[in-house]
N, CA and C atoms of all chains as a GROMACS GRO file, in nm:
protein
  588
    1UNK      N    1   0.056   9.996   6.572
    1UNK     CA    2   0.056  10.081   6.454
    1UNK      C    3   0.056   9.999   6.324
    2UNK      N    4   0.132   9.888   6.326
    2UNK     CA    5   0.137   9.803   6.205
    2UNK      C    6  -0.001   9.743   6.179
    3UNK      N    7  -0.070   9.710   6.289
    3UNK     CA    8  -0.204   9.652   6.272
    3UNK      C    9  -0.299   9.753   6.207
    4UNK      N   10  -0.278   9.881   6.239
    4UNK     CA   11  -0.359   9.986   6.176
    4UNK      C   12  -0.334   9.993   6.025
    5UNK      N   13  -0.208   9.970   5.989
    5UNK     CA   14  -0.173   9.970   5.846
    5UNK      C   15  -0.247   9.857   5.773
    6UNK      N   16  -0.244   9.737   5.832
    6UNK     CA   17  -0.313   9.623   5.770
    6UNK      C   18  -0.462   9.649   5.763
    7UNK      N   19  -0.515   9.703   5.874
    7UNK     CA   20  -0.658   9.734   5.880
    7UNK      C   21  -0.696   9.833   5.769
    8UNK      N   22  -0.615   9.937   5.755
    8UNK     CA   23  -0.640  10.039   5.654
    8UNK      C   24  -0.638   9.982   5.514
    9UNK      N   25  -0.540   9.894   5.489
    9UNK     CA   26  -0.529   9.831   5.356
    9UNK      C   27  -0.652   9.747   5.327
   10UNK      N   28  -0.693   9.668   5.426
   10UNK     CA   29  -0.811   9.582   5.408
   10UNK      C   30  -0.936   9.667   5.385
   11UNK      N   31  -0.949   9.773   5.462
   11UNK     CA   32  -1.066   9.862   5.449
   11UNK      C   33  -1.072   9.922   5.309
   12UNK      N   34  -0.957   9.966   5.258
   12UNK     CA   35  -0.954  10.027   5.124
   12UNK      C   36  -0.991   9.925   5.017
   13UNK      N   37  -0.935   9.805   5.028
   13UNK     CA   38  -0.967   9.702   4.929
   13UNK      C   39  -1.115   9.665   4.933
   14UNK      N   40  -1.167   9.657   5.055
   14UNK     CA   41  -1.310   9.627   5.075
   14UNK      C   42  -1.396   9.737   5.013
   15UNK      N   43  -1.353   9.861   5.035
   15UNK     CA   44  -1.428   9.975   4.980
   15UNK      C   45  -1.426   9.974   4.828
   16UNK      N   46  -1.314   9.932   4.770
   16UNK     CA   47  -1.305   9.924   4.623
   16UNK      C   48  -1.406   9.822   4.570
   17UNK      N   49  -1.413   9.707   4.638
   17UNK     CA   50  -1.508   9.602   4.595
   17UNK      C   51  -1.652   9.653   4.610
   18UNK      N   52  -1.681   9.716   4.725
   18UNK     CA   53  -1.816   9.768   4.748
   18UNK      C   54  -1.852   9.878   4.648
   19UNK      N   55  -1.754   9.962   4.616
   19UNK     CA   56  -1.779  10.071   4.520
   19UNK      C   57  -1.806  10.013   4.382
   20UNK      N   58  -1.738   9.903   4.348
   20UNK     CA   59  -1.763   9.840   4.219
   20UNK      C   60  -1.900   9.774   4.215
   21UNK      N   61  -1.946   9.730   4.334
   21UNK     CA   62  -2.079   9.667   4.343
   21UNK      C   63  -2.190   9.769   4.320
   22UNK      N   64  -2.165   9.892   4.361
   22UNK     CA   65  -2.268   9.995   4.345
   22UNK      C   66  -2.284  10.026   4.196
   23UNK      N   67  -2.406  10.017   4.150
   23UNK     CA   68  -2.430  10.030   4.006
   23UNK      C   69  -2.427  10.176   3.962
   24UNK      N   70  -2.451  10.194   3.835
   24UNK     CA   71  -2.443  10.327   3.775
   24UNK      C   72  -2.544  10.424   3.837
   25UNK      N   73  -2.659  10.372   3.880
   25UNK     CA   74  -2.765  10.456   3.935
   25UNK      C   75  -2.722  10.526   4.064
   26UNK      N   76  -2.637  10.456   4.141
   26UNK     CA   77  -2.595  10.515   4.268
   26UNK      C   78  -2.449  10.560   4.261
   27UNK      N   79  -2.418  10.629   4.155
   27UNK     CA   80  -2.282  10.678   4.135
   27UNK      C   81  -2.240  10.779   4.242
   28UNK      N   82  -2.340  10.856   4.286
   28UNK     CA   83  -2.312  10.956   4.389
   28UNK      C   84  -2.280  10.889   4.523
   29UNK      N   85  -2.351  10.780   4.550
   29UNK     CA   86  -2.324  10.704   4.674
   29UNK      C   87  -2.182  10.648   4.670
   30UNK      N   88  -2.141  10.607   4.549
   30UNK     CA   89  -2.005  10.554   4.531
   30UNK      C   90  -1.903  10.661   4.570
   31UNK      N   91  -1.926  10.783   4.522
   31UNK     CA   92  -1.835  10.894   4.554
   31UNK      C   93  -1.834  10.920   4.705
   32UNK      N   94  -1.953  10.915   4.766
   32UNK     CA   95  -1.961  10.939   4.911
   32UNK      C   96  -1.889  10.828   4.987
   33UNK      N   97  -1.903  10.705   4.936
   33UNK     CA   98  -1.832  10.592   4.999
   33UNK      C   99  -1.681  10.615   4.992
   34UNK      N  100  -1.635  10.659   4.876
   34UNK     CA  101  -1.491  10.688   4.860
   34UNK      C  102  -1.448  10.798   4.957
   35UNK      N  103  -1.535  10.901   4.970
   35UNK     CA  104  -1.505  11.011   5.063
   35UNK      C  105  -1.494  10.961   5.206
   36UNK      N  106  -1.589  10.873   5.244
   36UNK     CA  107  -1.590  10.822   5.382
   36UNK      C  108  -1.464  10.740   5.410
   37UNK      N  109  -1.429  10.653   5.315
   37UNK     CA  110  -1.310  10.568   5.336
   37UNK      C  111  -1.184  10.653   5.340
   38UNK      N  112  -1.175  10.750   5.247
   38UNK     CA  113  -1.057  10.837   5.245
   38UNK      C  114  -1.044  10.912   5.377
   39UNK      N  115  -1.158  10.963   5.426
   39UNK     CA  116  -1.156  11.038   5.552
   39UNK      C  117  -1.109  10.950   5.667
   40UNK      N  118  -1.165  10.829   5.672
   40UNK     CA  119  -1.128  10.739   5.783
   40UNK      C  120  -0.981  10.701   5.779
   41UNK      N  121  -0.933  10.670   5.659
   41UNK     CA  122  -0.792  10.629   5.648
   41UNK      C  123  -0.701  10.749   5.676
   42UNK      N  124  -0.741  10.867   5.630
   42UNK     CA  125  -0.661  10.988   5.659
   42UNK      C  126  -0.657  11.015   5.809
   43UNK      N  127  -0.771  10.994   5.876
   43UNK     CA  128  -0.775  11.012   6.022
   43UNK      C  129  -0.680  10.916   6.092
   44UNK      N  130  -0.678  10.792   6.042
   44UNK     CA  131  -0.586  10.692   6.099
   44UNK      C  132  -0.441  10.735   6.077
   45UNK      N  133  -0.413  10.783   5.953
   45UNK     CA  134  -0.276  10.826   5.922
   45UNK      C  135  -0.234  10.943   6.011
   46UNK      N  136  -0.328  11.036   6.033
   46UNK     CA  137  -0.296  11.152   6.118
   46UNK      C  138  -0.272  11.107   6.262
   47UNK      N  139  -0.354  11.012   6.309
   47UNK     CA  140  -0.334  10.964   6.447
   47UNK      C  141  -0.201  10.890   6.461
   48UNK      N  142  -0.159  10.821   6.353
   48UNK     CA  143  -0.028  10.753   6.357
   48UNK      C  144   0.084  10.857   6.359
   49UNK      N  145   0.061  10.968   6.289
   49UNK     CA  146   0.166  11.071   6.280
   49UNK      C  147   0.181  11.154   6.408
   50UNK      N  148   0.083  11.144   6.498
   50UNK     CA  149   0.088  11.228   6.620
   50UNK      C  150   0.219  11.213   6.698
   51UNK      N  151   0.265  11.088   6.729
   51UNK     CA  152   0.394  11.078   6.801
   51UNK      C  153   0.512  11.132   6.720
   52UNK      N  154   0.502  11.120   6.586
   52UNK     CA  155   0.611  11.173   6.501
   52UNK      C  156   0.620  11.324   6.517
   53UNK      N  157   0.504  11.389   6.520
   53UNK     CA  158   0.504  11.535   6.533
   53UNK      C  159   0.550  11.579   6.673
   54UNK      N  160   0.515  11.499   6.773
   54UNK     CA  161   0.564  11.536   6.907
   54UNK      C  162   0.716  11.520   6.914
   55UNK      N  163   0.768  11.422   6.840
   55UNK     CA  164   0.914  11.405   6.832
   55UNK      C  165   0.977  11.525   6.760
   56UNK      N  166   0.911  11.568   6.653
   56UNK     CA  167   0.961  11.685   6.579
   56UNK      C  168   0.963  11.810   6.668
   57UNK      N  169   0.857  11.822   6.752
   57UNK     CA  170   0.851  11.935   6.844
   57UNK      C  171   0.967  11.930   6.945
   58UNK      N  172   0.996  11.806   6.990
   58UNK     CA  173   1.111  11.787   7.081
   58UNK      C  174   1.240  11.833   7.014
   59UNK      N  175   1.255  11.790   6.887
   59UNK     CA  176   1.375  11.829   6.811
   59UNK      C  177   1.384  11.981   6.797
   60UNK      N  178   1.267  12.042   6.774
   60UNK     CA  179   1.263  12.188   6.760
   60UNK      C  180   1.309  12.255   6.889
   61UNK      N  181   1.267  12.199   7.002
   61UNK     CA  182   1.307  12.258   7.131
   61UNK      C  183   1.456  12.239   7.157
   62UNK      N  184   1.507  12.120   7.118
   62UNK     CA  185   1.650  12.092   7.139
   62UNK      C  186   1.736  12.184   7.054
   63UNK      N  187   1.696  12.196   6.926
   63UNK     CA  188   1.777  12.278   6.833
   63UNK      C  189   1.748  12.427   6.845
   64UNK      N  190   1.650  12.462   6.932
   64UNK     CA  191   1.610  12.601   6.955
   64UNK      C  192   1.571  12.672   6.824
   65UNK      N  193   1.503  12.595   6.741
   65UNK     CA  194   1.451  12.652   6.615
   65UNK      C  195   1.335  12.746   6.649
   66UNK      N  196   1.326  12.854   6.574
   66UNK     CA  197   1.222  12.953   6.599
   66UNK      C  198   1.083  12.889   6.591
   67UNK      N  199   1.001  12.915   6.693
   67UNK     CA  200   0.866  12.856   6.702
   67UNK      C  201   0.780  12.895   6.581
   68UNK      N  202   0.798  13.020   6.535
   68UNK     CA  203   0.714  13.066   6.422
   68UNK      C  204   0.744  12.987   6.295
   69UNK      N  205   0.872  12.956   6.274
   69UNK     CA  206   0.911  12.879   6.154
   69UNK      C  207   0.854  12.738   6.162
   70UNK      N  208   0.864  12.680   6.281
   70UNK     CA  209   0.814  12.544   6.300
   70UNK      C  210   0.663  12.539   6.279
   71UNK      N  211   0.592  12.637   6.334
   71UNK     CA  212   0.446  12.637   6.320
   71UNK      C  213   0.405  12.658   6.175
   72UNK      N  214   0.484  12.738   6.101
   72UNK     CA  215   0.454  12.757   5.958
   72UNK      C  216   0.468  12.625   5.883
   73UNK      N  217   0.575  12.553   5.915
   73UNK     CA  218   0.599  12.425   5.847
   73UNK      C  219   0.486  12.326   5.876
   74UNK      N  220   0.442  12.325   6.001
   74UNK     CA  221   0.331  12.236   6.040
   74UNK      C  222   0.203  12.274   5.967
   75UNK      N  223   0.176  12.405   5.964
   75UNK     CA  224   0.054  12.453   5.897
   75UNK      C  225   0.054  12.414   5.751
   76UNK      N  226   0.168  12.437   5.687
   76UNK     CA  227   0.180  12.406   5.544
   76UNK      C  228   0.156  12.257   5.520
   77UNK      N  229   0.211  12.172   5.607
   77UNK     CA  230   0.191  12.028   5.593
   77UNK      C  231   0.043  11.992   5.605
   78UNK      N  232  -0.023  12.049   5.704
   78UNK     CA  233  -0.165  12.022   5.726
   78UNK      C  234  -0.251  12.066   5.609
   79UNK      N  235  -0.224  12.187   5.561
   79UNK     CA  236  -0.302  12.240   5.448
   79UNK      C  237  -0.280  12.153   5.324
   80UNK      N  238  -0.155  12.115   5.301
   80UNK     CA  239  -0.123  12.033   5.183
   80UNK      C  240  -0.194  11.897   5.192
   81UNK      N  241  -0.196  11.840   5.312
   81UNK     CA  242  -0.260  11.709   5.331
   81UNK      C  243  -0.409  11.715   5.300
   82UNK      N  244  -0.478  11.811   5.358
   82UNK     CA  245  -0.623  11.824   5.339
   82UNK      C  246  -0.655  11.862   5.193
   83UNK      N  247  -0.578  11.956   5.139
   83UNK     CA  248  -0.600  12.001   5.001
   83UNK      C  249  -0.581  11.890   4.900
   84UNK      N  250  -0.475  11.811   4.920
   84UNK     CA  251  -0.446  11.701   4.829
   84UNK      C  252  -0.556  11.596   4.834
   85UNK      N  253  -0.601  11.565   4.956
   85UNK     CA  254  -0.707  11.466   4.974
   85UNK      C  255  -0.835  11.510   4.904
   86UNK      N  256  -0.873  11.636   4.924
   86UNK     CA  257  -0.996  11.689   4.863
   86UNK      C  258  -0.983  11.693   4.711
   87UNK      N  259  -0.866  11.732   4.661
   87UNK     CA  260  -0.845  11.739   4.516
   87UNK      C  261  -0.854  11.601   4.453
   88UNK      N  262  -0.799  11.502   4.521
   88UNK     CA  263  -0.804  11.365   4.467
   88UNK      C  264  -0.947  11.311   4.466
   89UNK      N  265  -1.025  11.348   4.568
   89UNK     CA  266  -1.166  11.305   4.570
   89UNK      C  267  -1.242  11.369   4.454
   90UNK      N  268  -1.213  11.497   4.430
   90UNK     CA  269  -1.276  11.567   4.316
   90UNK      C  270  -1.241  11.496   4.185
   91UNK      N  271  -1.115  11.460   4.169
   91UNK     CA  272  -1.071  11.392   4.047
   91UNK      C  273  -1.141  11.257   4.032
   92UNK      N  274  -1.153  11.185   4.144
   92UNK     CA  275  -1.219  11.054   4.143
   92UNK      C  276  -1.365  11.066   4.102
   93UNK      N  277  -1.428  11.177   4.143
   93UNK     CA  278  -1.570  11.198   4.112
   93UNK      C  279  -1.588  11.246   3.968
   94UNK      N  280  -1.478  11.258   3.896
   94UNK     CA  281  -1.485  11.298   3.755
   94UNK      C  282  -1.484  11.449   3.735
   95UNK      N  283  -1.454  11.522   3.842
   95UNK     CA  284  -1.448  11.668   3.830
   95UNK      C  285  -1.305  11.715   3.843
   96UNK      N  286  -1.229  11.684   3.740
   96UNK     CA  287  -1.086  11.713   3.742
   96UNK      C  288  -1.057  11.862   3.752
   97UNK      N  289  -1.140  11.942   3.682
   97UNK     CA  290  -1.115  12.087   3.683
   97UNK      C  291  -1.128  12.144   3.824
   98UNK      N  292  -1.231  12.094   3.897
   98UNK     CA  293  -1.247  12.140   4.036
   98UNK      C  294  -1.128  12.098   4.121
   99UNK      N  295  -1.081  11.977   4.096
   99UNK     CA  296  -0.964  11.928   4.168
   99UNK      C  297  -0.842  12.015   4.144
  100UNK      N  298  -0.825  12.054   4.016
  100UNK     CA  299  -0.711  12.139   3.980
  100UNK      C  300  -0.723  12.277   4.046
  101UNK      N  301  -0.846  12.331   4.047
  101UNK     CA  302  -0.866  12.462   4.109
  101UNK      C  303  -0.838  12.454   4.259
  102UNK      N  304  -0.878  12.342   4.319
  102UNK     CA  305  -0.851  12.322   4.461
  102UNK      C  306  -0.701  12.313   4.488
  103UNK      N  307  -0.630  12.246   4.394
  103UNK     CA  308  -0.484  12.239   4.402
  103UNK      C  309  -0.424  12.380   4.399
  104UNK      N  310  -0.479  12.460   4.309
  104UNK     CA  311  -0.432  12.599   4.295
  104UNK      C  312  -0.456  12.677   4.424
  105UNK      N  313  -0.577  12.658   4.479
  105UNK     CA  314  -0.612  12.726   4.604
  105UNK      C  315  -0.517  12.684   4.718
  106UNK      N  316  -0.491  12.552   4.723
  106UNK     CA  317  -0.400  12.500   4.825
  106UNK      C  318  -0.262  12.563   4.811
  107UNK      N  319  -0.213  12.568   4.686
  107UNK     CA  320  -0.081  12.627   4.661
  107UNK      C  321  -0.077  12.773   4.704
  108UNK      N  322  -0.186  12.846   4.669
  108UNK     CA  323  -0.192  12.988   4.705
  108UNK      C  324  -0.186  13.006   4.856
  109UNK      N  325  -0.264  12.925   4.928
  109UNK     CA  326  -0.266  12.937   5.076
  109UNK      C  327  -0.130  12.901   5.134
  110UNK      N  328  -0.067  12.797   5.076
  110UNK     CA  329   0.064  12.755   5.125
  110UNK      C  330   0.167  12.867   5.106
  111UNK      N  331   0.165  12.929   4.988
  111UNK     CA  332   0.259  13.039   4.960
  111UNK      C  333   0.233  13.155   5.057
  112UNK      N  334   0.102  13.182   5.081
  112UNK     CA  335   0.066  13.291   5.174
  112UNK      C  336   0.117  13.260   5.315
  113UNK      N  337   0.104  13.133   5.354
  113UNK     CA  338   0.150  13.094   5.489
  113UNK      C  339   0.302  13.105   5.500
  114UNK      N  340   0.370  13.072   5.388
  114UNK     CA  341   0.517  13.072   5.390
  114UNK      C  342   0.576  13.211   5.366
  115UNK      N  343   0.490  13.310   5.348
  115UNK     CA  344   0.537  13.446   5.318
  115UNK      C  345   0.632  13.503   5.426
  116UNK      N  346   0.600  13.486   5.556
  116UNK     CA  347   0.695  13.537   5.658
  116UNK      C  348   0.834  13.476   5.647
  117UNK      N  349   0.837  13.346   5.609
  117UNK     CA  350   0.967  13.280   5.592
  117UNK      C  351   1.041  13.340   5.472
  118UNK      N  352   0.968  13.364   5.365
  118UNK     CA  353   1.030  13.422   5.244
  118UNK      C  354   1.081  13.564   5.272
  119UNK      N  355   1.001  13.639   5.353
  119UNK     CA  356   1.044  13.775   5.390
  119UNK      C  357   1.172  13.770   5.474
  120UNK      N  358   1.177  13.671   5.564
  120UNK     CA  359   1.297  13.652   5.646
  120UNK      C  360   1.418  13.620   5.562
  121UNK      N  361   1.395  13.536   5.460
  121UNK     CA  362   1.504  13.499   5.368
  121UNK      C  363   1.554  13.621   5.291
  122UNK      N  364   1.456  13.702   5.248
  122UNK     CA  365   1.491  13.824   5.174
  122UNK      C  366   1.574  13.919   5.261
  123UNK      N  367   1.532  13.934   5.389
  123UNK     CA  368   1.607  14.019   5.483
  123UNK      C  369   1.749  13.968   5.502
  124UNK      N  370   1.760  13.834   5.513
  124UNK     CA  371   1.892  13.772   5.531
  124UNK      C  372   1.982  13.800   5.411
  125UNK      N  373   1.923  13.784   5.291
  125UNK     CA  374   2.001  13.809   5.168
  125UNK      C  375   2.046  13.956   5.164
  126UNK      N  376   1.952  14.045   5.201
  126UNK     CA  377   1.984  14.188   5.202
  126UNK      C  378   2.099  14.217   5.299
  127UNK      N  379   2.089  14.152   5.417
  127UNK     CA  380   2.192  14.173   5.520
  127UNK      C  381   2.328  14.127   5.470
  128UNK      N  382   2.329  14.007   5.407
  128UNK     CA  383   2.455  13.952   5.354
  128UNK      C  384   2.511  14.043   5.245
  129UNK      N  385   2.422  14.086   5.157
  129UNK     CA  386   2.465  14.175   5.048
  129UNK      C  387   2.519  14.307   5.103
  130UNK      N  388   2.456  14.354   5.211
  130UNK     CA  389   2.500  14.478   5.273
  130UNK      C  390   2.638  14.465   5.336
  131UNK      N  391   2.661  14.345   5.394
  131UNK     CA  392   2.792  14.318   5.456
  131UNK      C  393   2.902  14.311   5.353
  132UNK      N  394   2.867  14.260   5.232
  132UNK     CA  395   2.967  14.250   5.124
  132UNK      C  396   2.994  14.391   5.071
  133UNK      N  397  -1.073  10.249   6.370
  133UNK     CA  398  -1.133  10.270   6.238
  133UNK      C  399  -1.274  10.212   6.236
  134UNK      N  400  -1.368  10.295   6.194
  134UNK     CA  401  -1.508  10.255   6.198
  134UNK      C  402  -1.547  10.188   6.066
  135UNK      N  403  -1.528  10.054   6.062
  135UNK     CA  404  -1.554   9.981   5.937
  135UNK      C  405  -1.705   9.972   5.910
  136UNK      N  406  -1.784   9.974   6.018
  136UNK     CA  407  -1.930   9.963   6.002
  136UNK      C  408  -1.986  10.072   5.911
  137UNK      N  409  -1.922  10.189   5.918
  137UNK     CA  410  -1.969  10.302   5.837
  137UNK      C  411  -1.965  10.270   5.688
  138UNK      N  412  -1.858  10.200   5.647
  138UNK     CA  413  -1.843  10.164   5.505
  138UNK      C  414  -1.956  10.071   5.462
  139UNK      N  415  -1.982   9.970   5.548
  139UNK     CA  416  -2.090   9.876   5.516
  139UNK      C  417  -2.225   9.947   5.512
  140UNK      N  418  -2.244  10.041   5.606
  140UNK     CA  419  -2.370  10.116   5.611
  140UNK      C  420  -2.391  10.192   5.480
  141UNK      N  421  -2.285  10.263   5.436
  141UNK     CA  422  -2.295  10.343   5.314
  141UNK      C  423  -2.321  10.254   5.193
  142UNK      N  424  -2.246  10.142   5.186
  142UNK     CA  425  -2.265  10.050   5.073
  142UNK      C  426  -2.407   9.993   5.073
  143UNK      N  427  -2.456   9.957   5.193
  143UNK     CA  428  -2.591   9.901   5.203
  143UNK      C  429  -2.696  10.003   5.157
  144UNK      N  430  -2.680  10.126   5.203
  144UNK     CA  431  -2.775  10.232   5.162
  144UNK      C  432  -2.770  10.250   5.011
  145UNK      N  433  -2.649  10.248   4.955
  145UNK     CA  434  -2.633  10.264   4.810
  145UNK      C  435  -2.702  10.154   4.733
  146UNK      N  436  -2.685  10.030   4.779
  146UNK     CA  437  -2.747   9.916   4.710
  146UNK      C  438  -2.900   9.925   4.721
  147UNK      N  439  -2.949   9.958   4.842
  147UNK     CA  440  -3.095   9.970   4.862
  147UNK      C  441  -3.152  10.082   4.773
  148UNK      N  442  -3.077  10.194   4.769
  148UNK     CA  443  -3.124  10.306   4.686
  148UNK      C  444  -3.134  10.264   4.539
  149UNK      N  445  -3.030  10.193   4.493
  149UNK     CA  446  -3.030  10.156   4.350
  149UNK      C  447  -3.143  10.058   4.319
  150UNK      N  448  -3.171   9.964   4.414
  150UNK     CA  449  -3.282   9.869   4.392
  150UNK      C  450  -3.416   9.943   4.389
  151UNK      N  451  -3.435  10.030   4.490
  151UNK     CA  452  -3.562  10.107   4.497
  151UNK      C  453  -3.580  10.194   4.373
  152UNK      N  454  -3.468  10.254   4.329
  152UNK     CA  455  -3.473  10.339   4.211
  152UNK      C  456  -3.518  10.260   4.088
  153UNK      N  457  -3.462  10.140   4.076
  153UNK     CA  458  -3.499  10.055   3.963
  153UNK      C  459  -3.646  10.015   3.967
  154UNK      N  460  -3.687   9.971   4.088
  154UNK     CA  461  -3.826   9.924   4.105
  154UNK      C  462  -3.924  10.037   4.076
  155UNK      N  463  -3.899  10.153   4.137
  155UNK     CA  464  -3.991  10.266   4.119
  155UNK      C  465  -3.989  10.319   3.975
  156UNK      N  466  -3.872  10.319   3.914
  156UNK     CA  467  -3.863  10.368   3.776
  156UNK      C  468  -3.939  10.276   3.680
  157UNK      N  469  -3.922  10.144   3.701
  157UNK     CA  470  -3.990  10.047   3.612
  157UNK      C  471  -4.142  10.051   3.628
  158UNK      N  472  -4.187  10.089   3.751
  158UNK     CA  473  -4.333  10.094   3.771
  158UNK      C  474  -4.390  10.231   3.737
  159UNK      N  475  -4.309  10.312   3.675
  159UNK     CA  476  -4.358  10.441   3.625
  159UNK      C  477  -4.366  10.552   3.729
  160UNK      N  478  -4.301  10.534   3.843
  160UNK     CA  479  -4.304  10.638   3.947
  160UNK      C  480  -4.168  10.709   3.953
  161UNK      N  481  -4.142  10.783   3.850
  161UNK     CA  482  -4.012  10.849   3.837
  161UNK      C  483  -3.986  10.949   3.949
  162UNK      N  484  -4.090  11.027   3.984
  162UNK     CA  485  -4.074  11.131   4.086
  162UNK      C  486  -4.038  11.069   4.221
  163UNK      N  487  -4.111  10.960   4.256
  163UNK     CA  488  -4.083  10.893   4.384
  163UNK      C  489  -3.942  10.833   4.385
  164UNK      N  490  -3.900  10.783   4.270
  164UNK     CA  491  -3.765  10.725   4.259
  164UNK      C  492  -3.660  10.832   4.286
  165UNK      N  493  -3.683  10.949   4.227
  165UNK     CA  494  -3.589  11.060   4.248
  165UNK      C  495  -3.586  11.102   4.394
  166UNK      N  496  -3.705  11.111   4.454
  166UNK     CA  497  -3.712  11.152   4.595
  166UNK      C  498  -3.644  11.050   4.686
  167UNK      N  499  -3.662  10.921   4.655
  167UNK     CA  500  -3.598  10.814   4.734
  167UNK      C  501  -3.445  10.826   4.724
  168UNK      N  502  -3.399  10.847   4.602
  168UNK     CA  503  -3.254  10.861   4.580
  168UNK      C  504  -3.200  10.979   4.660
  169UNK      N  505  -3.272  11.090   4.653
  169UNK     CA  506  -3.228  11.211   4.725
  169UNK      C  507  -3.226  11.187   4.876
  170UNK      N  508  -3.330  11.121   4.928
  170UNK     CA  509  -3.338  11.094   5.072
  170UNK      C  510  -3.220  11.006   5.117
  171UNK      N  511  -3.192  10.904   5.037
  171UNK     CA  512  -3.079  10.815   5.070
  171UNK      C  513  -2.948  10.889   5.070
  172UNK      N  514  -2.933  10.976   4.972
  172UNK     CA  515  -2.808  11.052   4.962
  172UNK      C  516  -2.790  11.146   5.080
  173UNK      N  517  -2.900  11.207   5.123
  173UNK     CA  518  -2.891  11.298   5.238
  173UNK      C  519  -2.849  11.220   5.363
  174UNK      N  520  -2.908  11.101   5.380
  174UNK     CA  521  -2.873  11.018   5.497
  174UNK      C  522  -2.724  10.984   5.496
  175UNK      N  523  -2.677  10.939   5.379
  175UNK     CA  524  -2.536  10.899   5.366
  175UNK      C  525  -2.444  11.019   5.386
  176UNK      N  526  -2.484  11.132   5.327
  176UNK     CA  527  -2.403  11.253   5.336
  176UNK      C  528  -2.390  11.300   5.481
  177UNK      N  529  -2.499  11.284   5.558
  177UNK     CA  530  -2.494  11.323   5.699
  177UNK      C  531  -2.394  11.238   5.777
  178UNK      N  532  -2.391  11.108   5.742
  178UNK     CA  533  -2.294  11.018   5.809
  178UNK      C  534  -2.151  11.062   5.777
  179UNK      N  535  -2.128  11.091   5.649
  179UNK     CA  536  -1.992  11.123   5.605
  179UNK      C  537  -1.949  11.262   5.655
  180UNK      N  538  -2.044  11.355   5.659
  180UNK     CA  539  -2.011  11.492   5.702
  180UNK      C  540  -1.952  11.493   5.843
  181UNK      N  541  -2.008  11.408   5.930
  181UNK     CA  542  -1.956  11.400   6.067
  181UNK      C  543  -1.810  11.356   6.068
  182UNK      N  544  -1.781  11.255   5.984
  182UNK     CA  545  -1.644  11.203   5.978
  182UNK      C  546  -1.547  11.308   5.922
  183UNK      N  547  -1.595  11.381   5.820
  183UNK     CA  548  -1.510  11.484   5.760
  183UNK      C  549  -1.481  11.595   5.863
  184UNK      N  550  -1.584  11.631   5.939
  184UNK     CA  551  -1.566  11.733   6.043
  184UNK      C  552  -1.464  11.684   6.147
  185UNK      N  553  -1.473  11.555   6.180
  185UNK     CA  554  -1.377  11.496   6.276
  185UNK      C  555  -1.235  11.506   6.221
  186UNK      N  556  -1.220  11.472   6.092
  186UNK     CA  557  -1.086  11.478   6.029
  186UNK      C  558  -1.032  11.621   6.032
  187UNK      N  559  -1.118  11.717   5.998
  187UNK     CA  560  -1.074  11.856   5.996
  187UNK      C  561  -1.032  11.903   6.136
  188UNK      N  562  -1.110  11.864   6.235
  188UNK     CA  563  -1.075  11.902   6.373
  188UNK      C  564  -0.941  11.842   6.414
  189UNK      N  565  -0.923  11.714   6.373
  189UNK     CA  566  -0.799  11.642   6.406
  189UNK      C  567  -0.679  11.712   6.342
  190UNK      N  568  -0.693  11.744   6.213
  190UNK     CA  569  -0.584  11.810   6.140
  190UNK      C  570  -0.558  11.949   6.199
  191UNK      N  571  -0.667  12.020   6.231
  191UNK     CA  572  -0.653  12.153   6.290
  191UNK      C  573  -0.575  12.146   6.422
  192UNK      N  574  -0.611  12.047   6.503
  192UNK     CA  575  -0.545  12.031   6.633
  192UNK      C  576  -0.399  11.994   6.621
  193UNK      N  577  -0.371  11.900   6.530
  193UNK     CA  578  -0.235  11.848   6.518
  193UNK      C  579  -0.140  11.948   6.451
  194UNK      N  580  -0.188  12.013   6.346
  194UNK     CA  581  -0.100  12.103   6.272
  194UNK      C  582  -0.110  12.249   6.316
  195UNK      N  583  -0.193  12.274   6.415
  195UNK     CA  584  -0.204  12.410   6.469
  195UNK      C  585  -0.263  12.510   6.371
  196UNK      N  586  -0.361  12.466   6.296
  196UNK     CA  587  -0.422  12.555   6.196
  196UNK      C  588  -0.527  12.646   6.258
   0.00000   0.00000   0.00000
């Protein structure tokens, strides 16, 4: 895993040098190069995280945490990861407004995904208030 | 990690920029534009596969 970290660092630095080599005429190719490197490094990061998530699943089973809550948390993490990556690529390409809109979209989807948890919290608060 | 892909994209970019310069200087603006577009499509096809792979990976891992 540590070797993957070194590899990723070297690849990113190499991509920076190559992107700087690409002249103004091939600015779009530069953006695509950045996209390719970001995708590859993100894929490596996700593959490194796989055992971490299986450990988290083990913890969830041990603590008997509700499966729906755990799956919501996982979904939110995945959406945030992809959304953030895409928004940063938009910003790098000089389209900050699109990046911001994508951020907004990501936030909206995350809130929508977390809605069952918020409803559960509301029910809990109601129950507690009713008991008082 | 597929490092070859990065070199491929950079090489295509450099070739495109050289061809664009050569064709533009010789007064063939339309051909220069078409060459640039063709190169971009090739590069985009390479990257699209990787992006699809990333999305599938994230979908599988996070249960999306």
